[in-house]
VOPAGU-2260 file (C-alpha; in pm, 1 decimal, decimal comma):
REM VOPAGU-2260
SITE   aa  ch    i         X         Y         Z
SITE  MET   A    0   -2776,1   10140,9    1728,3
SITE  ILE   A    1   -3093,2    9998,7    1549,3
SITE  LYS   A    2   -3040,7    9655,3    1406,8
SITE  ALA   A    3   -3093,9    9593,5    1039,5
SITE  LYS   A    4   -3319,8    9297,8     908,9
SITE  VAL   A    5   -3294,6    9102,5     598,8
SITE  ILE   A    6   -3563,4    9293,5     430,4
SITE  ASP   A    7   -3340,4    9630,5     474,4
SITE  ILE   A    8   -3078,5    9481,6     259,2
SITE  ILE   A    9   -3280,8    9340,2     -28,2
SITE  GLY   A   10   -3204,4    9525,7    -350,6
SITE  ARG   A   11   -2902,4    9656,2    -559,4
SITE  TRP   A   12   -2598,4    9837,7    -402,6
SITE  SER   A   13   -2326,2   10028,7    -550,0
SITE  LEU   A   14   -1977,5   10015,8    -408,2
SITE  ILE   A   15   -1863,3   10322,2    -231,6
SITE  SER   A   16   -1529,8   10217,6     -75,6
SITE  TYR   A   17   -1334,4    9909,3     -11,2
SITE  SER   A   18   -1104,5    9882,4     297,2
SITE  THR   A   19    -871,6    9606,3     376,9
SITE  GLU   A   20    -631,7    9527,0     657,4
SITE  ASN   A   21    -385,4    9272,8     623,0
SITE  LEU   A   22    -232,2    9049,7     878,3
SITE  ASP   A   23      68,5    9296,7     926,8
SITE  GLY   A   24    -210,7    9549,0    1031,8
SITE  GLN   A   25    -141,1    9752,0     703,3
SITE  SER   A   26    -473,8    9921,2     612,3
SITE  ILE   A   27    -572,6   10038,6     255,7
SITE  THR   A   28    -895,1   10210,4     168,1
SITE  ILE   A   29   -1000,6   10234,9    -184,0
SITE  THR   A   30   -1268,7   10493,2    -293,2
SITE  GLU   A   31   -1191,9   10552,3    -667,3
SITE  ARG   A   32   -1102,4   10375,8    -998,9
SITE  GLN   A   33   -1323,9   10089,7    -915,2
SITE  ILE   A   34   -1696,5   10002,9    -974,8
SITE  GLY   A   35   -1899,7    9741,6    -789,0
SITE  SER   A   36   -2253,4    9608,5    -739,1
SITE  LEU   A   37   -2405,3    9380,9    -482,4
SITE  GLU   A   38   -2761,3    9253,5    -499,5
SITE  TYR   A   39   -2977,0    9052,2    -262,4
SITE  THR   A   40   -3313,0    8941,0    -392,4
SITE  VAL   A   41   -3629,5    8835,6    -216,8
SITE  ASP   A   42   -3575,8    8487,4    -296,0
SITE  GLY   A   43   -3246,0    8435,5    -141,3
SITE  LYS   A   44   -2999,9    8510,0    -425,8
SITE  VAL   A   45   -2679,4    8715,7    -401,4
SITE  GLU   A   46   -2459,6    8841,5    -660,8
SITE  LEU   A   47   -2137,8    9065,5    -619,2
SITE  ALA   A   48   -1905,1    9201,3    -883,3
SITE  ILE   A   49   -1616,7    9451,8    -828,0
SITE  ASP   A   50   -1378,8    9562,0   -1093,7
SITE  ARG   A   51   -1081,4    9775,0   -1001,4
SITE  ASP   A   52    -799,3    9942,7   -1196,3
SITE  PRO   A   53    -508,3    9687,1   -1177,9
SITE  GLU   A   54    -245,3    9967,1   -1213,4
SITE  MET   A   55    -391,5   10149,6    -914,9
SITE  LEU   A   56    -364,7    9810,7    -713,3
SITE  ALA   A   57       2,0    9788,2    -820,7
SITE  GLU   A   58      59,1   10138,0    -688,2
SITE  LEU   A   59     -98,0   10067,7    -361,0
SITE  ARG   A   60     119,6    9736,8    -345,3
SITE  VAL   A   61    -208,0    9516,7    -355,8
SITE  ASP   A   62    -202,2    9211,2    -555,4
SITE  PRO   A   63    -323,2    9302,5    -898,5
SITE  SER   A   64    -494,8    8962,4    -918,5
SITE  ALA   A   65    -762,4    9113,6    -675,0
SITE  ALA   A   66    -869,5    9359,0    -953,2
SITE  LYS   A   67   -1176,8    9164,2   -1052,1
SITE  ILE   A   68   -1406,1    8968,8    -810,6
SITE  PHE   A   69   -1734,0    8807,2    -888,2
SITE  TYR   A   70   -1948,1    8558,7    -742,4
SITE  SER   A   71   -2313,7    8445,5    -707,0
SITE  GLY   A   72   -2506,6    8197,9    -503,5
SITE  HIS   A   73   -2771,9    8229,0    -229,9
SITE  PHE   A   74   -2755,4    8394,7     129,0
SITE  GLU   A   75   -2907,5    8355,4     465,8
SITE  VAL   A   76   -2939,1    8619,3     726,3
SITE  ASP   A   77   -2959,7    8608,3    1101,3
SITE  ASP   A   78   -3130,9    8936,2    1193,6
SITE  GLU   A   79   -3015,5    8890,4    1568,2
SITE  SER   A   80   -2643,8    8846,1    1522,2
SITE  GLN   A   81   -2650,2    9078,6    1204,8
SITE  GLN   A   82   -2474,9    8796,9    1018,3
SITE  VAL   A   83   -2524,6    8725,5     646,7
SITE  LYS   A   84   -2381,4    8399,4     491,5
SITE  HIS   A   85   -2298,7    8390,2     123,7
SITE  PHE   A   86   -2307,1    8052,0      -8,7
SITE  VAL   A   87   -2079,4    8081,7    -316,6
SITE  GLU   A   88   -2189,4    7870,8    -618,7
SITE  ILE   A   89   -2014,4    8071,5    -919,0
SITE  SER   A   90   -1705,3    8245,2    -892,5
SITE  ASN   A   91   -1398,9    8385,5   -1093,6
SITE  ILE   A   92   -1201,4    8269,2    -787,7
SITE  GLN   A   93   -1222,4    7888,4    -806,9
SITE  ASP   A   94   -1122,1    7830,8    -449,6
SITE  ARG   A   95   -1432,6    8030,8    -344,0
SITE  VAL   A   96   -1684,1    7800,4    -518,1
SITE  GLY   A   97   -1871,0    7575,1    -253,1
SITE  THR   A   98   -1754,7    7799,0      27,7
SITE  VAL   A   99   -1952,0    7994,1     272,5
SITE  LEU   A  100   -1831,7    8360,8     330,0
SITE  ASN   A  101   -1945,9    8467,9     659,2
SITE  ARG   A  102   -2021,7    8856,7     696,4
SITE  THR   A  103   -2152,1    9100,8     958,6
SITE  PHE   A  104   -2367,6    9385,2     828,6
SITE  GLU   A  105   -2511,2    9715,7     943,9
SITE  LEU   A  106   -2696,2    9997,8     803,9
SITE  LYS   A  107   -2543,7   10331,7     882,6
SITE  ASN   A  108   -2668,0   10677,9     764,5
SITE  GLY   A  109   -2840,7   10475,1     460,0
SITE  ARG   A  110   -2531,1   10288,5     381,5
SITE  LEU   A  111   -2481,3    9924,9     402,8
SITE  ILE   A  112   -2161,7    9816,3     575,8
SITE  VAL   A  113   -2033,9    9463,7     525,9
SITE  ARG   A  114   -1743,5    9312,2     706,2
SITE  GLY   A  115   -1579,3    8990,9     661,9
SITE  GLN   A  116   -1252,3    8785,9     586,0
SITE  GLY   A  117   -1108,8    8821,0     223,5
SITE  LEU   A  118    -855,1    8598,6      46,0
SITE  ARG   A  119    -574,9    8754,0     229,0
SITE  ALA   A  120    -702,8    9037,6     471,9
SITE  SER   A  121   -1023,3    9135,3     671,5
SITE  VAL   A  122   -1228,5    9370,6     442,3
SITE  ILE   A  123   -1490,8    9637,8     496,9
SITE  LEU   A  124   -1714,8    9723,1     195,5
SITE  GLU   A  125   -1945,6   10033,6     196,2
SITE  TRP   A  126   -2244,2   10022,7     -28,0
SITE  ALA   A  127   -2499,8   10290,8    -132,4
SITE  ARG   A  128   -2846,3   10166,0    -254,8
SITE  THR   A  129   -2881,0   10202,0    -616,4
SITE  LYS   A  130   -3190,9   10395,2    -734,1
SITE  GLN   A  131   -3449,0   10177,7    -878,7
SITE  GLN   A  132   -3437,4   10174,9   -1272,0
SITE  LYS   A  133   -3758,3   10266,8   -1468,9
SITE  GLY   A  134   -3945,2    9967,6   -1568,8
SITE  HIS   A  135   -3818,1    9748,3   -1283,5
SITE  GLY   A  136   -4055,0    9660,4    -999,8
SITE  PRO   A  137   -3960,6    9616,8    -638,7
SITE  LEU   A  138   -3731,6    9294,6    -580,1
């Protein structure tokens, strides 16, 4: 496997899938009825937003309060260990403000795979790079 570098993750990404595995070993993967974006900028800013259908979450027996997740702040990457740290400055989940979210990342078939610990379970998020919009230069 070729290791990704910080320059490889800079840009805007769209959520493809969101998987969780709780402490009981129950796994859930969500690929529809959700929208999400993740952006890393060259000046070290990170922003994540995910919006899911709360009815779908209830059907999957997932806490509907997890339907909306937003945070922004800054990030640091350790290219060697493939670790990215999100330093949360603003969030709709108040307990996240002022925390550091440790994530691992890899690029696989052009997709960004980010793994870490969520509020109640480990998470794996798969992202596809968003095409650059007309009139917007490189980040």
